[in-house]
N, C-alpha and C positions, 0 to 999 in steps of 0.2 A: 372124465375132466368136464367143468359145465364151462362154455363156451358160447360168449355172445358173438353172433359177425355182423355189422353191421355196413349193407353195400344194394346199393337201389339195379342193379343187374343180376334179375334173373337169372340168367346162365351161369353166372358167378355162385350164385346161392344155390344153385341146383347142384353145381361140382361139389362144393363143399358139403350140401349133403350127401352126396354119394362118398365124399374119403371119411369123415368126420361121423361116423356110425356108432352106434352102442357097443356094433361087436368090437373096435377097436379100442374101446373106452371113453366115449366121447359123448357129451349130452350137449347137441349143440342147437342154440332157439337160433331162431334170424330175423332180423329187422331191415327194412327197406330206405329207413331213414332214421337222422339222431333225435328226432322228435318222437319218433318209434321206440326205439332203446330208451331213452329217458325215461317212457310211461314205462318200458318194463321193469326198470329198475325201482320205481316208485311200487311197482305193484309185487315185485316177486318177494319174497320171504326167504328167496335161496340164494346164496351170494355165486356171483361169476369169478370161475380162476382165469380165466383170460377173454380179452377183446381182438378182435379182428377188426381192423374198421379199414374201410376205405376213405380213403383222402378226399375224394371228389364226388362229393352228397349235393344231392337238392336239398335248399335252405342251411341249416346247419351244417358244416363243411367238418371233416372228418380229426381234421387239428384242433377245432373247438371243442367238438367233442370231447377228443383224447383229453384238454383242459379240463373239462367238465369231470369227466371220470377223478380227474387226478384231485379235484379240489374236494373229494368226497374220502373221507376217513379211512373209510374200510377198501378203498379200493387205488391209494394211495401207492403202493408197490405192487398191484397186481398186473401183471405183463400186459403189454397193451403194442399187438400188432398191425403196423399199418399196412394198405394193402395200395400200390396204386402202379400206374405204367409207366411213370415219369420219373426220371432220372435227375430233377433238376434240382442242383446241391440248396439251392435255398428252399424251396420246399421242405428239405429234408430235414432240415437245420430247424426252422421253424415247428416242425414235430417232435426234434427231438427236446427243441424249448417247453414246448408241452407237455410231455413227460415220455414219449413214446419211448419204448423200449428197442424195438427192433422195426423191419422192414420186409416185406415180400411181397418180387416184382411179377405182374402180370406180364405175360400169360403165367397162371399156376401153373405148378408142377406139382403131382399128388403126393413124388416122395419129399420133394424138398421143403413140404405144408407140411406136413404130419413130422417131421424132423425140427422145423422150427420152434412148431406147439408142444411139443413133448420136450423140448429144450428148457420154452417156457415154465412146463410142469413143474418141470426138476427145480427151476428159478423158484417158484409161488410155493414150493414145497421146503426149500432151503428158507424162502422170507419168515414161513409161517412156525418153522421151526425155531427162527432167531427171534421171531415176534415175542415165541414161549418162553424162554432163555432172557428175555430181554427185560430190565426194570423199566418198567413205567413211570413217568414223573407222579403219579398217585401210589403206585405201589414201595418206592424210593419213601416217599414224605410219611404210608399209612406203616411202614417196616421201623421207619425214623432209623436207616441205614444209609445215609447219603454222607459220603465223604467231597471235604474240598476239589478233590482233583479229579474227581469222578467226572466221565462224559457221559451226558445222559441227555435222552428228549425232553424237550423242554413242552412239549404240547404244542407247538407255535407254530403256524402251518408256514412252510415252505422252510423253515430254521433245522436243520438236521443234529442228531451227534455226530459225532469223529466219523464212525464208520458211513454213518449214509451222506454223511459230506464226502468223503473220499469216493464212495460209491455214484455220488452226481458227476462227480470228477471224472473217473475213470469211463462215465457211460459217454464221453463227448466223442464223438468218429476223431479216427487218427489225424496229424498234423497239427500245426502249433497253433496257439491262440492267442491275441491280445488281450491280455489279463493284468491286473493291479490286484496282488496277496496283502491282504492288510489285516491286522491283527486288533480287535475291541478288546483292552484287558482296563480288569478292576486290578489299580495295585495295591490296595487294602482289601485285597479277599480273604486275606485270614483274617482281619479284626471285624469284617462285615459277616463272614462264615459261623465267627464263634459270640458275636453278638447275639444271632437271630436263631430260633426256631429253624429244624429242618422244612418244616413248613412254609416262615417267612422267606427261609433263605431261597427254597425253589420258588417259590411267590417274585423276588426280588432279582431274579437271573432271568425270568419270562420277562420283567419289564425292563431291563436290557435289553433285553432279543429283541423286544416290542417297540423299544426307542430307535433300537441301529437300522432296523427294516425302515420307519421312517426318515430317518436319516439318510437312507439310502435310496427311496423310492424311485427317484429320477435314473437310478443303474439298472440295470441288470448282472444280478450277482446270485453267487449260491455262499449259503451261511450255514455254519456247522458250532455247536456247543463244545469244543474241547476239552473242558473241565477246568478248573483253577482259576474261574471268572475270566477265560477267556474265548472270545466269539470269535474265529477264522473266517474270513470274507476272500472269494474268490469274483472280482468282480468284473465282468465281462465288456471292456473299453480298451479302444485304442488311445486315448488322453491318459494321464496321469490321473487321480486322483487325489484332491487338496485336504490329505488328511487331518489337518487341523479344523478345517471348515465341520469336515464329518463331526470332529470330536468336539464342536463348539454346539452343534446340531443334537445329538445323543446329550450331552449333559443339561441344554434347556431342554428338552424333555424330561428326562430323568428328575430333574429339578420339581417337576409340578406333582411327583406320586413317589419321592424314596420312605423308605419306611422305619418308623420308630419301633425299638425291638420291645420286646414284653416286659423287660426290667427299666424300659422306659427313655435308654439313650439310644441318641439319632443316630444313623448311622449315614455320616455324611455321603454322596459318591462322589471319587473322583475318577476318571477314565482317560486312559490312555489310548490315541489313536496312531497308530505306528505302521510302517509297510513292511511287511516281512521279505520282499528283495527287491532293489532296482529293478532288476529282471524285465524285460518286458511281455516275451514270449514264450509260452510253456505249452506244453503238453499236458493232456490229462494226469498222466502218471507222474510227469515233474514237478510238476504244482502238487501235487500230495505227498511227494519225498522234501521239499520243501517248507511245506508245511509242517510235516511230522519234525524235524530239522528244526524247526524255532520254537516248539515246543517241548523240545526237549525229546522226543519219543523214537527210538530209531524205528525205520521200515525199508525196506530192502524190495523196493519194484523196478526190476531191471526196464531200463528205457532207455534205447537206443537213440533218441530226439531229446532226449534231456535238456540239450546244451541248445536251445533253441537262440540263434545270435538276430539279435535288432535288425540286420540287414537282411534279412528273409524276408520271402512273402508270408504275410500272414493275413488274414480273415477273422472278422469279428462275428461273432456267434450271435 
């Protein structure tokens, strides 16, 4: 496993070099600051399988570096372990929002470190197998086998397929969160699907996703394409989101670039934005269950905290 460790403490780097040796199957590369790490990524022809990032770095901090790594397509799902001596909740939340996979606390314990990295390696292998098995947007377009009800990766940054959407929710730390769950739906999806070629259909769903991102740009949210012309969205906010306002913004954006099919028929767009549930507090798992229920798919994820009450204390991510 090839690992990039970024830490400005020479003692920590020496400890990592002693623990993560070639004898144990590790290929460790070290950098003392984020700028050096980014330079290594640009110059290296070999991909990294895991990142160890100190949060408190000089210059660009570890959380910003984490976000930079997540912006790179090839490292979108690579395990990123944050190294910190702090237990501040806000700091951890910021790191998770930037895309961190897990935390390792200082002082480092060699046994725990190896176990966490091995777990990250298993996750990375699993993600790679999933990527091999998963039909990408380009593959689906090329093979002309897109089904209307199919959830697939649109290739739009920060918009996942249904599994990726659920994984993002399930990675939230345990607890109840103030969320708005909404569905952005194209009621005429069957007519749109039948009127367009597979390539055109994919392009138009990308347009819907991009229009939704623009409409929701003031909110912190997680988006996923669930198939059947439905984008599911978890908006992390205490206040209720005005669905009608979001709908108008999406329709205005789509009106500027909706496609005409090869047969010359204009597929006019109608968008429906609706709240999935009036419930205000959710765990990641209960939110997944409610989304699956809404789109008509059964998902049995046990969650003892799924019935969060509005009277409970919550925090906003």
